[in-house]
C-alpha positions in Angstrom: -43.3 86.6 0.6 -40.4 87.6 3.3 -40.0 83.8 4.1 -40.0 82.9 0.3 -37.3 85.4 -0.5 -34.9 84.2 2.6 -35.2 80.5 1.3 -34.6 81.8 -2.1 -31.3 83.5 -1.0 -30.0 80.4 0.8 -30.7 78.3 -2.4 -27.8 78.0 -5.2 -28.5 77.9 -8.8 -27.7 74.2 -8.6 -30.5 73.6 -5.9 -33.0 75.3 -8.1 -32.2 73.3 -11.0 -32.6 70.1 -9.0 -35.9 71.2 -7.5 -37.0 72.1 -11.1 -36.2 68.4 -12.2 -38.0 67.0 -9.0 -41.1 69.2 -9.5 -41.8 67.3 -12.8 -42.0 63.9 -10.5 -43.8 65.7 -7.6 -45.8 68.4 -9.2 -47.5 69.2 -5.8 -46.9 69.5 -2.0 -49.2 66.4 -1.6 -47.2 64.2 -3.8 -44.2 65.0 -2.4 -45.3 64.5 1.0 -46.8 61.1 0.1 -43.5 60.3 -1.0 -41.7 61.2 2.0 -44.3 59.3 4.0 -43.5 56.2 1.8 -39.9 56.3 2.0 -39.8 56.9 5.8 -42.2 54.0 6.1 -40.0 51.8 3.8 -37.0 52.4 6.0 -38.9 50.5 8.8 -39.3 47.3 6.6 -36.7 44.6 7.3 -33.7 44.7 4.8 -33.8 42.9 1.9 -31.2 39.8 1.4 -28.0 40.4 -0.4 -26.3 37.5 -2.2 -22.7 38.0 -2.4 -21.0 35.4 -5.0 -17.5 35.5 -6.3 -14.8 33.5 -8.9 -17.6 31.9 -10.8 -15.1 30.9 -13.7 -17.7 29.5 -16.0 -19.2 27.2 -13.8 -22.6 27.7 -15.1 -24.3 24.4 -13.4 -23.0 25.3 -9.9 -23.8 28.9 -10.6 -27.4 28.1 -11.5 -27.9 25.9 -8.4 -26.4 28.3 -6.1 -28.8 31.1 -7.7 -31.8 28.6 -7.3 -31.4 27.8 -3.7 -29.8 31.3 -2.7 -27.0 29.5 -0.8 -29.5 27.6 1.2 -31.6 30.9 2.0 -34.5 29.2 0.1 -34.4 25.9 2.5 -34.1 28.0 5.6 -37.1 29.9 4.8 -39.1 26.7 4.1 -37.7 25.2 7.5 -39.0 28.4 9.3 -42.3 28.3 7.6 -43.1 24.7 7.6 -40.5 23.2 10.3 -43.9 22.1 12.3 -46.0 20.9 9.3 -43.5 18.7 7.6 -40.9 16.7 8.4 -37.4 17.2 7.1 -37.7 14.9 4.1 -40.9 16.6 3.1 -39.5 19.9 3.5 -36.3 18.8 1.0 -38.6 17.3 -1.4 -40.6 21.0 -1.3 -37.2 22.7 -1.5 -36.4 21.0 -4.8 -39.7 21.8 -6.3 -38.8 25.5 -5.7 -35.4 25.1 -7.0 -36.3 23.2 -10.0 -40.0 23.3 -10.6 -40.1 21.9 -14.2 -37.9 19.3 -13.5 -39.9 18.2 -10.4 -43.2 18.5 -11.9 -42.2 16.3 -15.0 -40.4 13.7 -12.6 -43.8 13.8 -10.3 -46.1 13.2 -13.5 -44.0 10.4 -14.8 -44.1 8.6 -11.3 -47.8 9.2 -11.0 -48.5 7.8 -14.7 -46.3 4.9 -13.9 -48.5 3.7 -11.1 -51.5 3.2 -13.4 -53.8 3.5 -10.5 -55.8 6.8 -9.9 -52.9 8.6 -11.4 -55.2 11.8 -12.6 -56.4 12.0 -8.5 -52.9 12.0 -7.2 -51.4 14.5 -9.6 -54.5 16.8 -8.8 -54.0 16.2 -4.9 -50.1 17.0 -5.7 -50.9 19.9 -7.4 -53.5 21.1 -4.9 -51.0 20.6 -1.9 -48.0 22.1 -3.5 -49.9 25.3 -5.1 -51.2 26.1 -1.5 -47.8 25.8 0.0 -46.0 27.8 -2.6 -48.7 30.6 -2.0 -48.0 30.4 1.9 -44.0 30.6 1.1 -44.5 33.3 -1.3 -46.8 35.4 0.9 -44.0 34.7 3.9 -40.9 35.9 1.5 -42.7 38.9 0.2 -43.6 40.2 3.4 -40.4 42.4 3.8 -41.5 44.2 0.6 -44.2 46.9 0.1 -47.5 45.9 -2.0 -46.2 48.1 -4.5 -42.8 46.4 -5.5 -44.7 43.0 -4.9 -46.9 43.9 -7.7 -44.2 45.1 -10.1 -42.7 41.8 -9.5 -45.6 39.4 -10.7 -45.4 37.9 -13.8 -48.1 39.7 -16.0 -49.9 36.4 -17.1 -50.7 35.3 -13.3 -50.2 39.1 -12.0 -54.1 39.4 -10.6 -54.5 35.8 -9.5 -51.4 36.0 -7.4 -52.1 39.2 -5.9 -55.5 37.9 -4.8 -54.1 34.9 -3.1 -51.0 36.5 -1.7 -53.6 39.0 0.5 -56.0 36.5 1.3 -58.2 37.4 4.0 -58.2 34.7 6.7 -60.9 36.4 8.6 -63.7 36.5 6.0 -65.1 32.9 5.9 -67.3 33.8 2.7 -63.8 34.4 0.7 -62.7 30.8 1.6 -64.4 29.2 -1.3 -63.4 32.1 -3.6 -59.8 31.3 -2.8 -60.2 27.6 -3.3 -61.9 27.9 -6.5 -59.1 29.8 -8.1 -56.9 27.1 -7.3 -59.2 24.4 -8.7 -59.8 26.7 -11.9 -56.0 26.7 -12.2 -55.8 23.0 -12.2 -58.9 22.7 -14.5 -57.5 24.8 -17.2 -54.3 22.9 -17.2 -52.1 25.9 -15.9 -51.1 24.4 -12.7 -47.6 23.8 -14.3 -47.0 27.4 -15.5 -48.5 28.7 -12.3 -46.1 26.7 -10.0 -43.3 27.7 -12.3 -44.2 31.7 -11.9 -44.6 31.1 -8.2 -41.4 29.4 -7.6 -39.6 32.0 -9.7 -41.3 34.5 -7.8 -40.1 33.1 -4.3 -36.7 33.1 -5.4 -36.7 36.5 -6.4 -38.3 37.6 -3.1 -35.6 35.6 -1.2 -32.8 37.6 -2.8 -33.3 41.3 -3.2 -30.1 41.7 -4.9 -27.2 39.8 -6.1 -23.4 41.2 -5.9 -20.9 39.4 -8.1 -17.4 39.9 -7.1 -15.4 39.3 -10.0 -14.2 36.4 -12.3 -17.2 35.2 -14.1 -15.1 34.1 -17.0 -12.3 31.4 -17.8 -11.9 27.7 -17.0 -15.4 26.4 -16.8 -17.6 25.6 -20.0 -20.3 28.2 -19.7 -19.3 31.7 -19.1 -21.9 33.0 -21.6 -24.6 31.0 -20.0 -23.9 32.7 -16.6 -23.7 36.0 -18.4 -27.0 35.4 -20.0 -28.5 34.3 -16.3 -27.1 37.5 -14.9 -28.5 39.9 -17.6 -32.1 38.5 -17.3 -31.8 38.9 -13.2 -33.9 41.2 -11.7 -31.4 43.2 -9.6 -27.3 42.6 -9.8 -24.3 44.3 -9.9 -20.8 43.3 -11.2 -17.3 44.0 -9.9 -15.1 43.2 -12.9 -12.3 40.8 -12.0 -9.0 40.2 -13.8 -10.4 37.1 -15.9 -13.3 39.4 -16.8 -11.4 42.2 -17.9 -9.2 40.0 -20.3 -12.6 39.2 -22.2 -13.7 42.6 -22.2 -10.2 43.3 -23.7 -10.7 40.8 -26.1 -14.3 41.6 -27.0 -12.7 45.1 -27.8 -10.5 43.9 -30.3 -7.4 43.8 -28.4 -4.9 40.8 -30.2 -2.9 40.0 -27.2 -6.2 39.9 -25.0 -8.0 37.7 -28.0 -4.8 35.3 -28.1 -4.8 34.7 -24.1 -8.7 34.4 -24.3 -8.2 31.6 -27.0 -5.3 30.2 -24.9 -7.1 29.5 -21.5 -10.0 28.1 -23.4 -8.1 25.8 -25.0 -6.1 24.9 -21.6 -9.3 23.9 -20.2 -10.7 22.4 -23.3 -13.6 24.9 -23.2 -14.0 25.0 -27.1 -17.8 25.1 -26.7 -17.5 28.7 -25.1 -15.6 29.8 -28.1 -17.7 28.2 -30.8 -21.4 28.0 -29.4 -21.3 30.8 -26.8 -19.6 33.3 -29.2 -19.5 32.0 -32.7 -15.7 32.0 -32.6 -14.6 29.7 -35.8 -11.4 27.9 -34.5 -10.7 26.1 -37.9 -8.1 28.7 -38.9 -6.0 28.0 -35.9 -6.3 24.2 -36.2 -5.1 24.3 -39.8 -2.3 26.7 -38.8 -1.3 24.5 -35.8 -1.4 21.1 -38.0 0.9 23.0 -40.4 3.4 24.1 -38.1 3.3 21.3 -35.1 2.4 18.0 -37.1 5.1 16.1 -35.7 5.4 18.0 -32.3 3.7 15.9 -29.5 3.2 19.4 -27.5 3.2 17.4 -24.1 3.5 20.8 -22.3 0.4 22.0 -23.8 -2.3 19.0 -23.4 -5.2 20.4 -22.0 -6.5 20.2 -18.6 -9.6 18.0 -19.5 -11.5 14.9 -17.9 -10.3 11.6 -19.3 -13.5 10.8 -21.1 -14.3 14.4 -22.3 -12.1 14.1 -25.5 -10.9 11.4 -27.7 -7.0 11.0 -28.0 -6.8 12.7 -31.3 -9.2 15.3 -30.3 -6.5 16.0 -27.3 -3.3 15.9 -29.6 -5.1 18.4 -31.8 -6.1 20.7 -29.0 -2.5 20.5 -27.4 -1.1 21.7 -31.0 -3.8 24.6 -31.2 -2.8 25.6 -27.5 0.9 25.7 -28.1 0.1 27.6 -31.3 -2.0 30.4 -29.6 0.5 30.4 -26.8 3.5 31.4 -29.0 1.4 33.8 -30.8 0.2 35.6 -27.6 3.9 35.5 -26.5 5.2 37.3 -29.4 2.1 40.0 -29.2 2.8 40.7 -25.4 6.5 41.0 -26.2 5.7 43.8 -28.8 3.1 45.3 -26.6 6.0 45.3 -23.7 8.5 46.8 -26.1 
């Protein structure tokens, strides 16, 4: 009792409130000690890989490729694990399966079917080899995480099977047939494609623990909205907004000058699909307005920065007129704002 009173005297009201909240999560001394043991043990695990990217500017194809290969980190893991078992060409082939599993599966099946000889057996052997290698790679890249964290990351439809294969006991010979039969059943039940895709996505998730986006997701490129969708669905990400992002946030908040600026930059780089398809913005009123006031104006200083084969000459002329129209509107709005 004396010790308890001394401890209570040292605690502030804020400390007590905090302890009351913690008591809901850890209702007993044993549960608190278990969590302390767990957290201290986790500190001795290798630090997860963090991926820093910046200045994406709507270039979604480049972003998706960088995300899939983790700036080469996936290939480095493959080289480290299979360096003595595969040659460079085989490792590149296997890496492309991890990056783009669906596309690689489709092209492999098509190639096997075109040969018209024992194609079914070839596909089955390809499945077996790659499923086994994907499991080895997944086991390797997940080794820095606790079993609890790995379990939470597993896709629900294959969680039990993947967990069994990840923690295979090599010393128990009688289980070898059990693990082999799992892979054979996956192929037999036509789930090999889905399983390969699930394992590939899981590997990429374990290779990079967290992504840090250091500004400028928007403007210039054709797929800022696609990048945002990818980031929203990513398992662990944080974003430091850049000036281009702040501009779009301002436009989404309804600020007239920001709206005009966003439309102007999109027209300057010919990113009409970002506005129309990505965000459902109707550009017809602006096109009508531009044709009314700039029909006879060549608008040479407002020709968009696009590839030669991206638009027809008539389309480029129209975009230039729209670009000039929204530029003048932006200047007027900014002038009012400055005043």
